[in-house]
All heavy atoms as an XYZ file, in Angstrom:
987
protein
N      89.701    142.288    115.419
C      90.872    142.259    116.237
C      91.152    140.848    116.752
O      92.305    140.475    116.904
C      90.662    143.233    117.387
C      91.756    143.209    118.343
S      92.340    144.855    118.483
C      93.211    144.792    119.911
N      90.116    140.110    117.030
C      90.264    138.755    117.505
C      90.916    137.883    116.439
O      91.675    136.972    116.761
C      88.890    138.205    117.904
C      88.872    136.861    118.586
C      89.679    136.874    119.865
C      87.458    136.432    118.859
N      90.645    138.201    115.162
C      91.238    137.436    114.076
C      92.761    137.622    114.006
O      93.475    136.763    113.536
C      90.607    137.841    112.736
C      89.173    137.431    112.624
C      88.170    138.391    112.647
C      88.821    136.103    112.529
C      86.841    138.016    112.545
C      87.492    135.734    112.427
C      86.499    136.688    112.442
N      93.293    138.722    114.468
C      94.736    138.977    114.458
C      95.407    138.364    115.681
O      96.573    137.961    115.633
C      95.001    140.474    114.401
N      94.723    138.277    116.812
C      95.311    137.783    118.053
C      95.457    136.257    118.012
O      96.470    135.714    118.449
C      94.448    138.224    119.264
C      94.923    137.554    120.543
C      94.474    139.721    119.403
N      94.477    135.565    117.498
C      94.517    134.101    117.483
C      95.669    133.582    116.618
O      96.443    132.720    117.071
C      93.153    133.527    117.038
C      92.118    133.822    118.112
C      93.266    132.030    116.778
C      90.717    133.370    117.771
N      95.898    134.037    115.370
C      97.061    133.555    114.619
C      98.391    133.889    115.294
O      99.330    133.092    115.277
C      96.943    134.251    113.267
C      95.513    134.626    113.137
C      95.020    134.863    114.542
N      98.464    135.061    115.940
C      99.701    135.423    116.641
C      99.943    134.484    117.812
O     101.083    134.080    118.084
C      99.626    136.872    117.108
N      98.892    134.127    118.526
C      99.011    133.212    119.654
C      99.424    131.818    119.183
O     100.291    131.167    119.784
C      97.676    133.156    120.415
C      97.653    132.342    121.696
C      98.678    132.857    122.688
C      96.271    132.360    122.307
N      98.832    131.333    118.098
C      99.203    130.031    117.541
C     100.658    130.042    117.098
O     101.417    129.097    117.339
C      98.255    129.648    116.387
C      98.770    128.423    115.644
C      96.846    129.413    116.903
N     101.084    131.101    116.443
C     102.472    131.230    115.993
C     103.438    131.234    117.182
O     104.493    130.602    117.136
C     102.636    132.500    115.163
C     103.991    132.718    114.519
C     104.317    131.577    113.563
C     104.018    134.042    113.790
N     103.066    131.878    118.271
C     103.912    131.909    119.469
C     104.029    130.509    120.076
O     105.112    130.089    120.504
C     103.363    132.903    120.473
N     102.936    129.757    120.122
C     102.966    128.398    120.677
C     103.844    127.496    119.815
O     104.646    126.701    120.322
C     101.531    127.839    120.811
C     101.553    126.355    121.130
C     100.762    128.604    121.880
N     103.729    127.607    118.499
C     104.557    126.817    117.597
C     106.029    127.157    117.796
O     106.895    126.268    117.827
C     104.108    127.019    116.134
C     105.120    126.424    115.170
C     102.737    126.426    115.911
N     106.355    128.427    117.955
C     107.748    128.847    118.178
C     108.293    128.261    119.475
O     109.441    127.813    119.542
C     107.836    130.365    118.186
N     107.485    128.230    120.522
C     107.920    127.659    121.798
C     108.160    126.159    121.649
O     109.149    125.621    122.159
C     106.873    127.957    122.906
C     107.152    127.136    124.157
C     106.851    129.432    123.237
N     107.287    125.453    120.941
C     107.465    124.015    120.729
C     108.750    123.734    119.972
O     109.538    122.845    120.345
C     106.235    123.419    120.000
C     106.511    121.996    119.542
C     105.010    123.462    120.899
N     109.015    124.481    118.903
C     110.257    124.294    118.150
C     111.482    124.591    119.005
O     112.508    123.915    118.906
C     110.265    125.157    116.882
C     109.495    124.561    115.744
C     108.441    125.250    115.169
C     109.818    123.310    115.247
C     107.733    124.703    114.114
C     109.125    122.744    114.189
C     108.059    123.451    113.623
N     111.397    125.585    119.865
C     112.528    125.917    120.743
C     112.815    124.782    121.718
O     113.971    124.422    121.956
C     112.232    127.203    121.525
O     112.079    128.289    120.655
N     111.786    124.193    122.283
C     111.972    123.094    123.228
C     112.581    121.879    122.525
O     113.512    121.240    123.041
C     110.629    122.741    123.905
C     110.736    121.439    124.684
C     110.178    123.870    124.804
N     112.092    121.559    121.334
C     112.637    120.428    120.578
C     114.101    120.673    120.237
O     114.950    119.786    120.369
C     111.798    120.176    119.309
C     112.492    119.195    118.384
C     110.413    119.676    119.684
N     114.444    121.878    119.813
C     115.834    122.204    119.470
C     116.733    122.108    120.692
O     117.862    121.614    120.607
C     115.905    123.596    118.856
N     116.256    122.562    121.853
C     117.074    122.487    123.070
C     117.306    121.035    123.480
O     118.389    120.667    123.918
C     116.406    123.268    124.205
C     116.519    124.774    124.020
S     115.744    125.835    125.264
C     115.370    124.844    126.617
N     116.316    120.168    123.323
C     116.481    118.756    123.676
C     117.469    118.076    122.740
O     118.277    117.261    123.173
C     115.140    118.039    123.630
C     114.271    118.369    124.809
C     113.014    117.556    124.812
N     112.196    117.904    125.966
C     110.974    117.474    126.144
N     110.414    116.669    125.253
N     110.297    117.821    127.205
N     117.406    118.387    121.457
C     118.360    117.786    120.511
C     119.776    118.248    120.793
O     120.720    117.472    120.733
C     117.976    118.135    119.072
C     116.791    117.367    118.588
C     116.517    117.626    117.145
N     115.344    116.881    116.703
C     114.762    117.040    115.548
N     115.243    117.922    114.678
N     113.713    116.335    115.220
N     119.945    119.521    121.103
C     121.274    120.044    121.424
C     121.805    119.400    122.705
O     122.971    119.038    122.793
C     121.225    121.575    121.582
O     120.695    122.137    120.389
C     122.603    122.139    121.845
N     120.951    119.210    123.690
C     121.368    118.588    124.950
C     121.782    117.137    124.735
O     122.705    116.644    125.374
C     120.252    118.676    125.983
N     121.130    116.438    123.789
C     121.489    115.040    123.550
C     122.827    114.909    122.850
O     123.451    113.859    122.888
C     120.396    114.349    122.727
O     120.378    114.859    121.408
N     123.305    115.967    122.215
C     124.610    115.917    121.546
C     125.762    116.178    122.504
O     126.899    115.847    122.210
C     124.648    116.942    120.403
C     123.700    116.674    119.234
C     123.785    117.815    118.232
C     124.013    115.358    118.576
N     125.488    116.787    123.636
C     126.547    117.071    124.604
C     126.974    115.777    125.282
O     126.151    114.901    125.547
C     126.047    118.066    125.647
C     125.822    119.433    125.086
C     125.503    120.421    126.197
N     125.015    121.651    125.602
C     123.879    122.242    125.925
N     123.116    121.739    126.857
N     123.523    123.352    125.333
N     128.276    115.645    125.608
C     128.722    114.411    126.279
C     128.155    114.314    127.685
O     128.062    115.303    128.400
C     130.244    114.549    126.295
C     130.515    115.994    126.119
C     129.357    116.569    125.352
N     127.762    113.120    128.040
C     127.254    112.879    129.382
C     128.432    112.597    130.308
O     129.551    112.405    129.866
C     126.284    111.705    129.343
C     125.042    112.028    128.534
C     124.025    110.897    128.632
N     122.799    111.268    127.984
C     122.468    110.927    126.743
N     123.279    110.210    126.018
N     121.321    111.311    126.230
N     128.178    112.521    131.582
C     129.260    112.247    132.523
C     129.857    110.880    132.214
O     129.154    109.922    131.937
C     128.736    112.286    133.957
O     127.757    111.284    134.145
N     131.167    110.794    132.220
C     131.865    109.561    131.902
C     132.259    109.452    130.443
O     133.050    108.607    130.076
N     131.698    110.281    129.592
C     132.050    110.283    128.180
C     133.071    111.381    127.936
O     133.032    112.437    128.562
C     130.828    110.540    127.292
C     129.837    109.415    127.251
C     128.663    109.752    126.332
O     128.384    110.910    126.092
N     128.009    108.734    125.833
N     133.977    111.106    126.996
C     134.946    112.130    126.644
C     134.354    113.026    125.563
O     133.726    112.539    124.629
C     136.254    111.507    126.130
O     135.941    110.694    125.010
C     136.927    110.679    127.195
N     134.544    114.318    125.671
C     134.004    115.222    124.646
C     134.787    115.107    123.352
O     135.956    114.721    123.338
C     134.174    116.611    125.268
C     135.300    116.449    126.232
C     135.216    115.032    126.732
N     134.120    115.429    122.271
C     134.796    115.435    120.979
C     135.791    116.585    120.928
O     135.552    117.644    121.501
C     133.764    115.597    119.856
C     132.790    114.446    119.687
C     131.743    114.810    118.643
C     133.502    113.186    119.284
N     136.913    116.398    120.251
C     137.869    117.507    120.147
C     137.247    118.649    119.351
O     136.604    118.438    118.334
C     139.063    116.909    119.402
C     138.562    115.648    118.813
C     137.375    115.210    119.574
N     137.443    119.848    119.849
C     136.827    121.005    119.210
C     137.828    121.802    118.390
O     137.502    122.838    117.857
C     136.173    121.896    120.256
C     135.016    121.206    120.947
C     134.302    122.103    121.945
O     134.608    123.297    122.007
O     133.449    121.588    122.643
N     139.059    121.314    118.286
C     140.044    122.051    117.502
C     140.875    121.087    116.670
O     140.820    119.879    116.842
C     140.941    122.873    118.431
C     141.691    121.991    119.415
O     141.292    120.837    119.615
O     142.669    122.451    119.980
N     141.624    121.616    115.790
C     142.436    120.799    114.889
C     143.555    120.073    115.618
O     143.979    119.007    115.189
C     143.020    121.674    113.780
C     141.979    122.200    112.811
S     141.088    120.886    111.975
C     142.388    120.211    110.966
N     144.048    120.621    116.705
C     145.124    119.969    117.452
C     144.649    118.610    117.962
O     145.356    117.615    117.855
C     145.604    120.869    118.611
C     146.627    120.164    119.470
C     146.166    122.167    118.070
N     143.437    118.556    118.473
C     142.889    117.280    118.947
C     142.730    116.278    117.823
O     143.032    115.094    117.979
N     142.251    116.737    116.681
C     142.107    115.848    115.536
C     143.452    115.344    115.044
O     143.599    114.185    114.674
C     141.366    116.570    114.404
C     139.886    116.857    114.671
C     139.305    117.700    113.546
C     139.113    115.573    114.812
N     144.443    116.204    115.036
C     145.786    115.796    114.596
C     146.363    114.747    115.531
O     147.030    113.812    115.084
C     146.704    117.005    114.505
C     146.382    117.882    113.329
C     147.328    119.033    113.211
N     146.979    119.827    112.040
C     147.228    121.099    111.903
N     147.862    121.756    112.852
N     146.874    121.744    110.823
N     146.123    114.881    116.819
C     146.602    113.869    117.772
C     145.949    112.516    117.499
O     146.599    111.482    117.569
C     146.304    114.313    119.201
C     147.265    115.331    119.724
C     147.070    115.540    121.216
N     147.485    116.887    121.544
C     146.766    117.791    122.177
N     145.567    117.492    122.602
N     147.237    118.981    122.414
N     144.661    112.537    117.220
C     143.964    111.287    116.932
C     144.486    110.637    115.659
O     144.671    109.422    115.607
C     142.461    111.543    116.814
C     141.806    111.841    118.143
C     140.303    111.997    118.027
O     139.705    111.312    117.181
O     139.748    112.789    118.790
N     144.734    111.409    114.628
C     145.281    110.867    113.381
C     146.670    110.285    113.628
O     146.998    109.199    113.136
C     145.312    111.943    112.280
C     146.116    111.485    111.081
C     143.898    112.315    111.853
N     147.500    110.974    114.386
C     148.843    110.469    114.692
C     148.764    109.152    115.471
O     149.544    108.230    115.223
C     149.629    111.513    115.486
N     147.820    109.049    116.385
C     147.662    107.795    117.147
C     147.232    106.657    116.232
O     147.717    105.532    116.363
C     146.647    108.000    118.269
N     146.350    106.942    115.289
C     145.924    105.911    114.345
C     147.072    105.478    113.443
O     147.228    104.297    113.143
C     144.760    106.422    113.497
C     143.433    106.568    114.232
C     142.412    107.271    113.350
C     142.913    105.218    114.675
N     147.875    106.432    113.006
C     149.026    106.088    112.172
C     150.012    105.225    112.951
O     150.566    104.266    112.405
C     149.702    107.352    111.660
C     148.913    108.057    110.585
C     149.521    109.396    110.185
O     150.248    110.018    110.955
N     149.213    109.839    108.983
N     150.246    105.543    114.196
C     151.164    104.745    115.016
C     150.619    103.335    115.225
O     151.381    102.368    115.228
C     151.394    105.437    116.360
N     149.319    103.226    115.365
C     148.713    101.909    115.590
C     148.780    101.020    114.356
O     148.808     99.804    114.462
C     147.258    102.075    116.027
N     148.831    101.609    113.169
C     148.837    100.809    111.939
C     150.228    100.574    111.377
O     150.358     99.940    110.333
C     147.975    101.475    110.853
O     148.521    102.762    110.543
C     146.536    101.603    111.287
N     151.271    101.042    112.046
C     152.618    100.847    111.516
C     153.001     99.376    111.431
O     153.752     98.977    110.566
C     153.645    101.599    112.357
C     153.682    103.068    112.038
C     154.767    103.781    112.819
O     155.331    103.232    113.765
N     155.045    105.002    112.434
N     152.496     98.553    112.308
C     152.813     97.126    112.289
C     151.958     96.326    111.323
O     152.166     95.128    111.162
N     151.021     96.985    110.666
C     150.150     96.277    109.726
C     150.894     95.994    108.421
O     151.754     96.762    107.999
C     148.911     97.124    109.429
N     150.563     94.891    107.785
C     151.165     94.535    106.504
C     150.479     95.352    105.412
O     149.510     94.923    104.809
C     151.031     93.032    106.244
C     151.703     92.135    107.273
C     151.414     90.674    106.970
C     153.191     92.393    107.325
N     150.994     96.557    105.185
C     150.360     97.486    104.256
C     151.065     97.572    102.915
O     150.529     98.116    101.977
C     150.296     98.887    104.870
C     149.533     98.908    106.160
C     149.341    100.279    106.742
N     150.449    101.164    106.518
C     150.325    102.474    106.385
N     149.156    103.025    106.434
N     151.371    103.235    106.209
N     152.278     97.073    102.830
C     153.042     97.138    101.591
C     152.980     95.767    100.920
O     153.487     94.788    101.444
C     154.492     97.561    101.868
C     154.564     98.891    102.556
N     154.568    100.070    101.866
C     154.615     99.214    103.871
C     154.628    101.069    102.726
N     154.653    100.572    103.952
N     152.359     95.716     99.763
C     152.089     94.466     99.084
C     152.451     94.602     97.618
O     152.152     95.614     96.993
C     150.598     94.131     99.210
C     149.993     93.100     98.280
C     150.527     91.731     98.607
C     148.493     93.132     98.386
N     153.123     93.593     97.086
C     153.425     93.569     95.652
C     153.484     92.122     95.187
O     153.979     91.245     95.893
C     154.749     94.263     95.360
N     152.969     91.895     93.988
C     152.970     90.564     93.384
C     153.717     90.640     92.063
O     153.480     91.544     91.262
C     151.530     90.063     93.130
C     151.542     88.698     92.447
C     150.758     90.002     94.428
N     154.627     89.695     91.844
C     155.351     89.572     90.568
C     155.025     88.188     90.015
O     155.249     87.180     90.683
C     156.872     89.736     90.769
C     157.610     89.499     89.468
C     157.189     91.111     91.334
N     154.482     88.156     88.815
C     154.167     86.879     88.145
C     155.156     86.681     87.012
O     155.548     87.640     86.343
C     152.739     86.913     87.615
C     151.708     87.015     88.739
C     150.319     87.079     88.164
N     150.108     85.979     87.253
C     149.201     85.034     87.378
N     148.385     85.073     88.391
N     149.078     84.077     86.487
N     155.547     85.412     86.784
C     156.569     85.146     85.778
C     156.543     83.680     85.372
O     155.870     82.861     85.998
C     157.958     85.538     86.304
C     158.313     84.904     87.631
C     159.047     83.727     87.677
C     157.913     85.487     88.832
C     159.375     83.142     88.897
C     158.233     84.907     90.047
C     158.960     83.738     90.073
O     159.272     83.155     91.269
N     157.277     83.375     84.328
C     157.489     81.993     83.899
C     158.828     81.538     84.466
O     159.878     82.071     84.117
C     157.509     81.891     82.371
C     156.154     82.191     81.760
O     155.139     81.868     82.388
O     156.119     82.761     80.656
N     158.791     80.566     85.376
C     160.023     80.088     85.998
C     160.819     79.192     85.056
O     162.042     79.129     85.149
C     159.697     79.338     87.283
N     160.139     78.511     84.141
C     160.799     77.589     83.226
C     160.393     77.949     81.805
O     159.275     78.389     81.556
C     160.414     76.140     83.539
C     160.673     75.765     84.976
C     159.630     75.632     85.881
C     161.967     75.550     85.418
C     159.866     75.290     87.198
C     162.212     75.206     86.734
C     161.169     75.079     87.633
N     161.286     77.714     80.870
C     161.025     78.058     79.476
C     159.913     77.241     78.841
O     159.230     77.707     77.935
N     159.678     76.014     79.327
C     158.669     75.158     78.709
C     157.280     75.315     79.319
O     156.338     74.653     78.916
C     159.099     73.693     78.773
C     159.233     73.189     80.199
O     159.402     74.017     81.112
O     159.171     71.963     80.395
N     157.132     76.173     80.323
C     155.839     76.400     80.969
C     155.495     77.873     80.829
O     156.227     78.738     81.300
C     155.881     76.009     82.464
C     154.546     76.296     83.130
C     156.259     74.557     82.629
N     154.389     78.182     80.185
C     153.978     79.574     79.986
C     152.806     79.948     80.866
O     152.370     79.184     81.719
N     152.303     81.129     80.649
C     151.116     81.589     81.372
C     151.397     82.334     82.660
O     150.471     82.659     83.396
N     152.642     82.602     82.957
C     153.014     83.323     84.193
C     152.349     82.694     85.416
O     151.705     83.367     86.214
C     152.648     84.806     84.097
C     153.379     85.533     83.032
N     154.733     85.726     83.052
C     152.933     86.107     81.889
C     155.101     86.398     81.982
N     154.028     86.640     81.248
N     152.518     81.374     85.567
C     151.907     80.664     86.684
C     152.742     80.731     87.961
O     152.225     80.488     89.051
C     151.656     79.203     86.308
C     150.691     78.992     85.139
C     150.580     77.509     84.809
C     149.333     79.577     85.456
N     154.015     81.063     87.855
C     154.852     81.230     89.043
C     154.682     82.662     89.539
O     154.433     83.580     88.761
C     156.313     80.966     88.718
O     156.482     79.628     88.296
N     154.837     82.844     90.859
C     154.661     84.184     91.410
C     155.445     84.348     92.706
O     155.763     83.381     93.388
C     153.187     84.495     91.658
C     152.438     83.437     92.413
C     151.707     82.429     91.880
C     152.375     83.266     93.837
N     151.187     81.645     92.880
C     151.568     82.148     94.089
C     152.912     83.954     94.913
C     151.293     81.692     95.370
C     152.642     83.509     96.202
C     151.841     82.389     96.415
N     155.738     85.609     93.008
C     156.333     85.999     94.291
C     155.512     87.168     94.822
O     155.190     88.093     94.086
C     157.787     86.433     94.123
O     158.597     85.353     93.719
N     155.174     87.105     96.091
C     154.410     88.179     96.726
C     155.159     88.635     97.971
O     155.638     87.821     98.761
C     152.958     87.742     97.062
C     152.926     86.576     98.011
C     152.160     88.895     97.626
N     155.298     89.946     98.123
C     155.925     90.536     99.305
C     154.825     91.146    100.166
O     153.997     91.915     99.671
C     156.938     91.603     98.904
N     154.812     90.800    101.449
C     153.866     91.339    102.432
C     154.678     91.973    103.548
O     155.287     91.265    104.354
C     152.978     90.227    102.995
C     152.161     89.444    101.984
C     151.640     88.157    102.596
C     151.030     90.291    101.477
N     154.708     93.312    103.590
C     155.618     94.015    104.496
C     154.898     95.131    105.246
O     153.919     95.698    104.756
C     156.783     94.598    103.701
C     157.549     93.591    102.830
C     158.465     94.311    101.866
C     158.324     92.642    103.708
N     155.422     95.471    106.429
C     154.891     96.607    107.175
C     155.693     97.861    106.859
O     156.550     97.853    105.972
C     154.873     96.310    108.680
C     156.260     96.130    109.288
O     157.262     96.354    108.596
O     156.331     95.753    110.473
N     155.423     98.952    107.573
C     156.092    100.222    107.283
C     157.603    100.173    107.514
O     158.348    100.930    106.899
C     155.488    101.346    108.127
C     154.114    101.769    107.636
O     153.775    101.467    106.472
O     153.377    102.415    108.415
N     158.066     99.309    108.400
C     159.496     99.196    108.683
C     160.197     98.256    107.708
O     161.409     98.087    107.771
C     159.716     98.715    110.117
N     159.450     97.635    106.794
C     160.054     96.703    105.848
C     160.207     95.311    106.411
O     160.989     94.512    105.907
N     159.457     94.994    107.446
C     159.484     93.657    108.048
C     158.281     92.867    107.556
O     157.176     93.401    107.444
C     159.438     93.754    109.575
C     160.616     94.524    110.145
O     161.676     94.549    109.501
O     160.466     95.099    111.245
N     158.508     91.594    107.257
C     157.414     90.754    106.792
C     157.918     89.481    106.151
O     158.854     88.865    106.643
N     157.322     89.129    105.020
C     157.628     87.849    104.382
C     157.480     87.978    102.872
O     156.713     88.806    102.382
C     156.688     86.745    104.933
C     155.252     86.993    104.559
C     157.131     85.375    104.498
N     158.258     87.166    102.157
C     158.085     86.993    100.713
C     157.691     85.545    100.490
O     158.379     84.625    100.949
C     159.374     87.320     99.921
C     159.201     86.968     98.457
C     159.738     88.771    100.065
N     156.567     85.348     99.834
C     156.104     84.007     99.487
C     156.305     83.816     98.000
O     155.999     84.702     97.200
C     154.619     83.851     99.823
C     154.235     84.099    101.275
C     152.722     84.078    101.426
C     154.877     83.068    102.167
N     156.831     82.647     97.617
C     157.095     82.352     96.208
C     156.535     80.979     95.885
O     156.711     80.031     96.648
C     158.611     82.383     95.922
O     159.090     83.700     96.190
C     158.897     82.026     94.478
N     155.878     80.883     94.744
C     155.379     79.611     94.252
C     155.927     79.401     92.850
O     155.686     80.208     91.958
C     153.844     79.604     94.233
O     153.380     78.353     93.780
N     156.696     78.325     92.683
C     157.302     77.982     91.399
C     156.490     76.835     90.793
O     156.383     75.757     91.396
C     158.776     77.533     91.573
C     159.582     78.593     92.325
C     159.390     77.192     90.232
C     159.794     79.869     91.565
N     155.925     77.074     89.617
C     155.102     76.065     88.950
C     155.849     75.488     87.756
O     156.306     76.217     86.883
C     153.775     76.678     88.475
C     152.847     76.966     89.600
N     151.880     76.084     90.002
C     152.756     78.029     90.435
C     151.227     76.601     91.030
N     151.743     77.774     91.304
N     155.956     74.176     87.757
C     156.528     73.454     86.624
C     155.452     72.601     85.979
O     154.279     72.666     86.361
N     155.843     71.786     85.026
C     154.847     70.931     84.339
C     154.256     69.877     85.265
O     153.075     69.586     85.203
C     155.495     70.248     83.143
C     155.717     71.189     81.999
C     155.559     70.419     80.689
N     155.708     71.320     79.568
C     154.693     71.944     78.993
N     153.487     71.770     79.437
N     154.901     72.755     77.978
N     155.081     69.285     86.122
C     154.601     68.170     86.925
C     154.505     68.474     88.416
O     154.003     67.649     89.177
C     155.507     66.958     86.720
O     156.821     67.274     87.133
N     154.981     69.620     88.854
C     154.925     69.922     90.279
C     154.976     71.430     90.514
O     155.325     72.197     89.616
C     156.088     69.258     91.026
C     157.445     69.784     90.629
C     158.574     69.071     91.359
O     158.297     68.239     92.239
O     159.725     69.362     91.056
N     154.636     71.785     91.726
C     154.726     73.178     92.159
C     155.363     73.192     93.545
O     155.090     72.319     94.370
C     153.357     73.828     92.192
N     156.220     74.156     93.773
C     156.879     74.293     95.073
C     156.629     75.699     95.597
O     156.600     76.658     94.829
C     158.380     74.053     94.951
C     158.691     72.624     94.575
C     160.183     72.439     94.427
N     160.456     71.095     93.980
C     161.238     70.257     94.639
N     161.832     70.632     95.737
N     161.432     69.045     94.170
N     156.477     75.792     96.913
C     156.217     77.077     97.542
C     157.280     77.346     98.598
O     157.658     76.443     99.353
C     154.819     77.085     98.188
O     153.851     76.766     97.185
C     154.490     78.432     98.776
N     157.762     78.582     98.639
C     158.817     78.981     99.570
C     158.381     80.231    100.317
O     157.659     81.070     99.782
C     160.117     79.296     98.819
C     160.614     78.161     97.962
C     160.268     78.086     96.614
C     161.429     77.168     98.485
C     160.719     77.055     95.817
C     161.881     76.125     97.696
C     161.521     76.080     96.360
O     161.967     75.049     95.573
N     158.865     80.372    101.556
C     158.638     81.571    102.355
C     159.980     82.037    102.893
O     160.764     81.236    103.411
C     157.686     81.281    103.505
N     160.251     83.328    102.731
C     161.500     83.911    103.229
C     161.162     85.148    104.047
O     160.372     85.984    103.626
C     162.424     84.276    102.069
C     162.852     83.065    101.260
C     163.716     83.447    100.091
C     164.072     82.206     99.255
N     164.828     82.570     98.058
N     161.776     85.241    105.235
C     161.501     86.387    106.096
C     162.278     87.606    105.617
O     163.379     87.501    105.084
C     161.851     86.060    107.552
O     163.230     85.775    107.651
N     161.666     88.759    105.822
C     162.254     90.035    105.431
C     162.319     90.915    106.672
O     161.348     91.008    107.430
C     161.396     90.741    104.347
C     161.191     89.834    103.138
C     162.004     92.071    103.941
C     162.450     89.552    102.361
N     163.463     91.550    106.886
C     163.638     92.499    107.982
C     164.330     93.743    107.424
O     165.379     93.635    106.785
C     164.453     91.888    109.108
N     163.745     94.882    107.645
C     164.289     96.160    107.159
C     164.542     96.124    105.654
O     165.596     96.511    105.177
C     165.565     96.539    107.904
O     165.302     96.690    109.271
N     163.579     95.613    104.923
C     163.582     95.586    103.461
C     164.619     94.641    102.862
O     164.892     94.692    101.671
C     163.739     96.985    102.866
C     162.717     97.941    103.377
C     162.910     98.910    104.319
C     161.343     98.033    103.001
N     161.748     99.579    104.558
C     160.761     99.069    103.753
C     160.550     97.324    102.107
C     159.433     99.424    103.625
C     159.219     97.682    101.988
C     158.675     98.725    102.739
N     165.238     93.771    103.645
C     166.199     92.814    103.097
C     166.051     91.480    103.821
O     165.402     91.391    104.853
C     167.631     93.345    103.214
O     167.974     93.510    104.574
N     166.696     90.454    103.260
C     166.590     89.124    103.831
C     167.974     88.542    104.064
O     168.915     88.803    103.311
C     165.803     88.212    102.875
O     165.750     86.899    103.386
N     168.083     87.724    105.113
C     169.334     87.003    105.349
C     169.494     85.880    104.331
O     170.602     85.467    104.024
C     169.357     86.439    106.769
C     169.462     87.502    107.837
C     169.509     86.906    109.236
O     169.545     85.652    109.373
O     169.517     87.681    110.186
N     168.384     85.380    103.809
C     168.420     84.339    102.789
C     168.569     84.997    101.413
O     168.158     86.134    101.210
C     167.134     83.517    102.823
C     166.929     82.803    104.140
C     165.536     82.228    104.245
O     164.564     82.915    104.000
N     165.465     80.944    104.597
N     169.153     84.267    100.508
C     169.310     84.766     99.139
C     167.930     84.898     98.492
O     167.152     83.949     98.488
C     170.179     83.801     98.331
C     170.303     84.161     96.875
C     171.579     84.915     96.593
O     172.531     84.801     97.342
N     171.587     85.663     95.519
N     167.644     86.065     97.941
C     166.382     86.289     97.242
C     166.593     86.124     95.744
O     167.623     86.525     95.205
C     165.839     87.695     97.515
C     165.447     88.034     98.950
C     164.957     89.474     99.038
C     164.391     87.083     99.469
N     165.606     85.562     95.074
C     165.657     85.466     93.611
C     165.411     86.865     93.035
O     164.926     87.760     93.745
C     164.574     84.500     93.120
O     163.296     85.073     93.292
N     165.747     87.083     91.771
C     165.479     88.392     91.165
C     163.999     88.777     91.243
O     163.668     89.945     91.460
C     165.924     88.222     89.712
C     166.929     87.109     89.751
C     166.492     86.198     90.852
N     163.104     87.806     91.093
C     161.675     88.086     91.173
C     161.263     88.475     92.596
O     160.426     89.363     92.785
C     160.870     86.870     90.693
C     161.044     86.538     89.226
C     162.302     85.720     88.942
O     162.958     85.238     89.891
O     162.627     85.557     87.751
N     161.849     87.814     93.589
C     161.558     88.162     94.977
C     162.081     89.554     95.305
O     161.400     90.337     95.970
C     162.163     87.121     95.919
C     161.483     85.765     95.829
C     162.244     84.667     96.524
O     163.501     84.756     96.642
O     161.598     83.689     96.946
N     163.289     89.870     94.829
C     163.825     91.214     95.025
C     162.937     92.257     94.358
O     162.712     93.341     94.908
C     165.253     91.299     94.481
C     166.258     90.542     95.305
C     167.662     90.568     94.703
O     167.848     91.166     93.626
O     168.556     89.983     95.324
N     162.431     91.924     93.189
C     161.533     92.846     92.482
C     160.242     93.065     93.276
O     159.745     94.192     93.380
C     161.213     92.288     91.083
C     160.343     93.187     90.251
C     160.046     92.601     88.879
O     160.629     91.553     88.506
O     159.201     93.194     88.179
N     159.701     92.002     93.854
C     158.487     92.132     94.669
C     158.730     93.028     95.878
O     157.899     93.883     96.198
C     157.982     90.758     95.101
N     159.861     92.857     96.540
C     160.188     93.702     97.693
C     160.358     95.155     97.252
O     159.865     96.083     97.902
C     161.458     93.198     98.416
C     161.929     94.189     99.467
C     161.199     91.831     99.053
N     161.030     95.370     96.118
C     161.236     96.738     95.615
C     159.901     97.394     95.271
O     159.692     98.581     95.578
C     162.156     96.712     94.400
N     158.997     96.663     94.629
C     157.680     97.224     94.310
C     156.873     97.511     95.558
O     156.132     98.498     95.607
C     156.906     96.297     93.375
C     157.371     96.301     91.959
N     157.387     97.429     91.172
C     157.840     95.305     91.189
C     157.845     97.125     89.976
N     158.148     95.835     89.964
N     156.981     96.652     96.565
C     156.251     96.878     97.812
C     156.777     98.103     98.540
O     156.015     98.820     99.196
C     156.358     95.646     98.706
N     158.057     98.373     98.404
C     158.665     99.518     99.089
C     158.270    100.841     98.436
O     158.197    101.863     99.096
C     160.173     99.360     99.072
C     160.884    100.382     99.925
C     162.359    100.094     99.997
N     162.972    100.923    101.015
C     164.179    100.797    101.454
N     164.954     99.842    100.965
N     164.651    101.580    102.380
N     158.032    100.802     97.131
C     157.711    102.041     96.402
C     156.379    102.617     96.779
O     155.526    102.069     97.294
C     157.722    101.755     94.905
């Protein structure tokens, strides 16, 4: 009979130890005073996602590069136009024209997907690709 009581007693002690460890781990996951609790429903998560989307609207997330030959005697598509725009279509188009003896770089501001300055066909193409 003693052989049956001792294993049962050891098993009970092990169960109590595991219970105490589990309770301490669960307690460490709960927010402490001054901390905000994690959202427990989808509505809270949706609010957080919407806040993140609103915060990134001003980021330059729309990007497109168009490479081309600006002159017939220069190959290799060394000239390029790049559009860097945010969600509202505000940003800049940078263009670099490469010739045999020189290279020129231009910057044109973009507001609401268009520019007050005349855009080259390649610059317009870069803006159109960035918008897509």
